[in-house]
C-alpha positions as CSV (number, residue, x, y, z in Angstrom):
1,X,102.5,70.4,110.3
2,X,105.9,71.2,111.5
3,X,106.4,70.2,115.6
4,X,107.5,74.6,115.6
5,X,103.8,75.5,113.7
6,X,102.3,73.5,116.3
7,X,103.9,75.2,119.6
8,X,103.4,78.7,117.7
9,X,99.6,77.4,116.7
10,X,99.1,76.4,120.5
11,X,100.7,80.1,121.7
12,X,98.4,82.0,119.8
13,X,95.3,80.0,120.7
14,X,96.4,80.9,124.0
15,X,96.9,84.1,123.8
16,X,93.7,84.9,121.7
17,X,91.5,83.5,124.7
18,X,93.2,85.6,126.9
19,X,92.4,88.5,124.5
20,X,89.0,87.2,124.3
21,X,88.4,86.7,127.9
22,X,89.8,90.3,128.7
23,X,87.6,92.1,126.7
24,X,84.8,90.2,127.4
25,X,85.4,90.7,131.1
26,X,86.3,94.3,130.6
27,X,82.7,94.8,128.8
28,X,80.9,93.4,131.5
29,X,83.3,94.5,134.7
30,X,85.1,97.5,133.7
31,X,88.7,97.5,133.7
32,X,89.3,98.2,137.4
33,X,86.7,95.5,138.4
34,X,88.4,92.7,136.1
35,X,91.3,90.9,137.6
36,X,93.7,88.9,136.4
37,X,92.7,85.5,138.0
38,X,89.2,86.3,136.7
39,X,90.6,86.5,133.0
40,X,92.9,82.9,133.0
41,X,90.1,81.5,134.7
42,X,87.6,82.6,132.0
43,X,90.2,81.8,129.2
44,X,91.5,78.8,130.5
45,X,94.6,79.0,131.3
46,X,97.4,79.1,134.1
47,X,98.4,82.0,135.6
48,X,101.9,82.0,134.4
49,X,100.8,82.1,130.7
50,X,99.2,85.0,131.2
51,X,102.5,86.7,132.2
52,X,104.0,85.2,129.1
53,X,102.5,87.6,126.6
54,X,101.3,90.5,129.0
55,X,103.2,92.4,132.1
56,X,99.5,93.5,133.5
57,X,96.1,94.0,132.9
58,X,96.4,97.1,131.1
59,X,99.1,96.2,128.8
60,X,96.4,93.6,127.5
61,X,93.7,96.4,127.3
62,X,96.2,98.1,125.3
63,X,96.4,94.8,122.7
64,X,93.1,94.8,122.7
65,X,92.4,98.1,121.5
66,X,95.3,97.7,118.8
67,X,93.8,94.5,118.3
68,X,89.7,95.5,117.2
69,X,91.1,99.2,116.4
70,X,93.1,97.3,113.3
71,X,90.4,95.0,112.3
72,X,88.1,98.0,112.0
73,X,90.2,100.2,110.1
74,X,90.9,97.2,108.2
75,X,87.3,95.9,107.5
76,X,86.8,99.9,106.3
77,X,89.4,99.5,104.0
78,X,88.3,96.4,102.3
79,X,84.6,98.2,102.8
80,X,85.9,101.3,100.7
81,X,87.8,99.0,97.4
82,X,84.2,97.2,97.1
83,X,83.5,100.9,95.4
84,X,84.6,102.9,92.7
85,X,85.6,106.5,93.1
86,X,86.6,109.2,90.8
87,X,87.7,111.5,93.8
88,X,90.1,110.4,96.4
89,X,88.7,112.1,99.2
90,X,85.2,110.2,98.7
91,X,87.1,107.0,99.5
92,X,88.2,108.1,102.8
93,X,84.8,109.6,103.0
94,X,83.5,105.8,102.5
95,X,86.2,104.8,105.4
96,X,85.0,107.3,107.7
97,X,81.5,106.5,107.2
98,X,82.0,102.6,107.5
99,X,83.3,103.4,111.0
100,X,81.0,105.8,112.1
101,X,78.2,103.1,111.1
102,X,80.1,100.3,113.0
103,X,80.7,102.7,116.3
104,X,77.3,103.5,116.1
105,X,76.2,100.0,116.2
106,X,79.2,98.3,118.2
107,X,78.8,101.0,121.4
108,X,81.4,99.0,123.2
109,X,83.9,99.1,120.5
110,X,83.1,103.0,120.5
111,X,83.4,103.0,124.2
112,X,87.0,101.1,123.9
113,X,88.3,103.3,121.3
114,X,86.7,106.5,122.9
115,X,88.3,106.0,126.8
116,X,91.8,104.3,125.3
117,X,93.0,104.7,121.9
118,X,95.6,107.6,122.7
119,X,98.2,108.6,120.0
120,X,101.3,107.1,122.5
121,X,99.6,103.7,122.1
122,X,98.9,104.1,118.5
123,X,102.8,105.5,117.6
124,X,104.2,103.0,120.2
125,X,102.8,99.8,118.5
126,X,103.1,101.3,115.2
127,X,107.2,101.1,116.6
128,X,107.1,97.5,117.9
129,X,107.7,95.1,115.2
130,X,106.3,92.3,117.0
131,X,102.9,93.8,118.7
132,X,102.2,96.2,115.1
133,X,102.6,94.4,112.5
134,X,99.2,94.5,111.3
135,X,98.6,98.0,112.4
136,X,101.4,99.0,110.2
137,X,100.3,97.1,107.5
138,X,96.9,98.7,107.2
139,X,98.5,102.0,107.5
140,X,100.5,101.3,104.7
141,X,97.2,100.3,102.8
142,X,95.6,103.4,103.7
143,X,98.7,105.6,102.6
144,X,98.8,103.7,99.1
145,X,95.2,103.2,98.6
146,X,93.0,105.8,100.0
147,X,95.0,108.9,101.4
148,X,94.8,112.3,99.0
149,X,97.3,114.5,97.8
150,X,99.3,116.8,99.4
151,X,100.3,115.3,102.7
152,X,103.5,114.5,103.5
153,X,104.6,111.2,105.1
154,X,104.5,112.0,108.8
155,X,100.9,114.1,108.5
156,X,99.7,110.7,106.5
157,X,101.4,108.1,109.5
158,X,99.2,110.5,111.6
159,X,95.9,110.7,109.8
160,X,94.5,107.2,111.0
161,X,94.4,108.4,114.4
162,X,93.0,111.7,114.0
163,X,90.3,110.6,111.7
164,X,89.5,107.9,114.2
165,X,89.8,109.9,117.2
166,X,87.4,112.5,115.7
167,X,84.8,109.9,114.6
168,X,85.4,108.2,117.6
169,X,84.9,111.4,120.0
170,X,81.9,112.6,118.0
171,X,80.1,109.4,118.3
172,X,80.5,109.0,121.6
173,X,79.2,112.4,122.9
174,X,76.2,111.7,120.1
175,X,75.4,108.5,120.9
176,X,75.8,108.2,124.4
177,X,75.1,111.6,125.6
178,X,72.9,113.0,122.3
179,X,75.5,116.1,122.2
180,X,75.5,118.5,120.5
181,X,72.8,116.6,118.8
182,X,71.6,113.2,117.5
183,X,73.8,111.4,115.5
184,X,71.6,111.6,112.4
185,X,72.1,115.5,112.8
186,X,76.0,115.2,113.9
187,X,77.0,112.4,111.4
188,X,76.8,114.8,107.7
189,X,78.3,117.1,109.6
190,X,81.2,115.0,110.9
191,X,81.1,113.9,107.1
192,X,81.3,117.7,105.7
193,X,84.2,118.2,108.2
194,X,86.2,115.8,107.4
195,X,85.9,116.2,103.4
196,X,87.3,120.2,104.6
197,X,90.3,118.6,106.7
198,X,91.2,116.3,103.4
199,X,90.6,119.7,100.7
């Protein structure tokens, strides 16, 4: 490994430590209850290191949301590739089903997406080559392999966000508030609605 590669590797380790520490602290104390001092202490890095990567704790929250959302979308798409489909809408429903099941099991992730994933953040990250590379790759993969015909390029760019937002909101209301009904009742309606949207 070259000296440059070692330096980049150390930077990535520190950045990931900060992201993991912030996620853990936000989960326990909320964004307002966690401080940058607590984040750097938990990550085991100097406070100046925090500011090399992030402007403030809301900036790191944005990166956590995008990082977790990107990983969730990537995993959902990969899960859909293990099956064969005769209808591309069924493939999208497989992705949606994966997202619903995962968010049901990971309530913290569901809360983070529901409360913090905004379209402006999604768009900002997609348009930022440094921060949005992974998400852009996932959206391109989604466009190439999952999306049905009949959508414009711009509509396809928006569809992963719309699906995530709709699924996150419905799951949040159903699981946390039991509204409009328990998830077992709501999930088939949600999948049917997604099918109709895509058809």
